[in-house]
C-alpha positions as CSV (number, residue, x, y, z in Angstrom):
1,X,70.3,-20.3,-159.1
2,X,70.6,-24.1,-158.5
3,X,67.5,-26.3,-158.2
4,X,68.5,-27.3,-154.7
5,X,68.5,-23.7,-153.6
6,X,65.0,-23.2,-154.9
7,X,63.8,-26.4,-153.2
8,X,65.4,-25.6,-149.9
9,X,64.0,-22.0,-150.1
10,X,60.4,-23.2,-150.7
11,X,60.8,-25.8,-147.9
12,X,62.0,-23.2,-145.4
13,X,59.3,-20.7,-146.4
14,X,56.5,-23.3,-146.4
15,X,57.6,-24.4,-142.9
16,X,57.6,-20.8,-141.7
17,X,54.1,-20.2,-143.1
18,X,52.7,-23.4,-141.7
19,X,54.2,-22.8,-138.2
20,X,52.8,-19.3,-138.2
21,X,49.4,-20.6,-139.2
22,X,49.5,-23.1,-136.3
23,X,50.5,-20.4,-133.9
24,X,47.9,-17.9,-135.0
25,X,45.2,-20.6,-135.4
26,X,43.8,-19.7,-138.8
27,X,41.4,-21.5,-141.1
28,X,42.2,-22.9,-144.6
29,X,42.0,-19.5,-146.2
30,X,44.5,-18.1,-143.8
31,X,46.8,-21.0,-144.6
32,X,46.9,-20.0,-148.2
33,X,47.4,-16.4,-147.3
34,X,50.3,-17.2,-144.9
35,X,52.0,-19.5,-147.4
36,X,51.9,-16.9,-150.1
37,X,53.1,-14.2,-147.8
38,X,55.9,-16.4,-146.5
39,X,57.1,-17.3,-150.0
40,X,57.0,-13.7,-151.2
41,X,58.8,-12.4,-148.1
42,X,61.4,-15.2,-148.2
43,X,62.4,-14.7,-151.8
44,X,62.3,-10.9,-151.5
45,X,64.6,-11.1,-148.5
46,X,66.9,-13.5,-150.4
47,X,67.0,-11.2,-153.4
48,X,67.6,-8.1,-151.2
49,X,70.5,-9.9,-149.5
50,X,72.0,-10.8,-152.8
51,X,71.7,-7.2,-154.1
52,X,73.2,-5.8,-150.9
53,X,75.8,-8.5,-150.7
54,X,74.8,-9.6,-147.2
55,X,76.1,-12.9,-145.9
56,X,74.2,-13.8,-142.7
57,X,73.4,-17.5,-142.2
58,X,74.2,-18.5,-145.7
59,X,73.4,-22.1,-146.8
60,X,75.3,-22.4,-150.0
61,X,73.9,-19.8,-152.3
62,X,70.8,-19.3,-150.2
63,X,70.8,-16.2,-148.0
64,X,68.9,-17.8,-145.2
65,X,69.1,-15.1,-142.5
66,X,67.6,-12.2,-144.5
67,X,65.2,-14.5,-146.2
68,X,63.7,-15.8,-142.9
69,X,63.5,-12.2,-141.7
70,X,61.7,-11.2,-144.9
71,X,59.3,-14.1,-144.4
72,X,58.5,-13.1,-140.8
73,X,57.9,-9.5,-141.8
74,X,55.5,-10.5,-144.6
75,X,53.7,-13.0,-142.3
76,X,53.1,-10.4,-139.6
77,X,51.9,-8.0,-142.3
78,X,49.6,-10.6,-143.8
79,X,48.2,-11.3,-140.3
80,X,47.7,-7.6,-139.6
81,X,46.0,-6.9,-142.9
82,X,43.9,-10.1,-142.5
83,X,42.4,-8.5,-139.3
84,X,41.1,-5.5,-141.1
85,X,37.3,-5.4,-141.0
86,X,37.0,-7.8,-138.1
87,X,35.3,-6.7,-134.9
88,X,36.4,-7.8,-131.4
């Protein structure tokens, strides 16, 4: 994998995590959680698309479509698990 693919990937995943954090109005701890979840989901989605040979919204070697979908899934899961133990 080329360095530019890694940099673009982390840029997109970080942007997704930061925008999700702004949307859900979390604190500094939630920002770290959302960034980590976004990175993990992004690269897992990219890897899965490579393994399944999916070509949706490719940017060079970066499988952007499945990677963004993986990022969103992990972000919503992180938000959901972050709500455990809180009362209304």
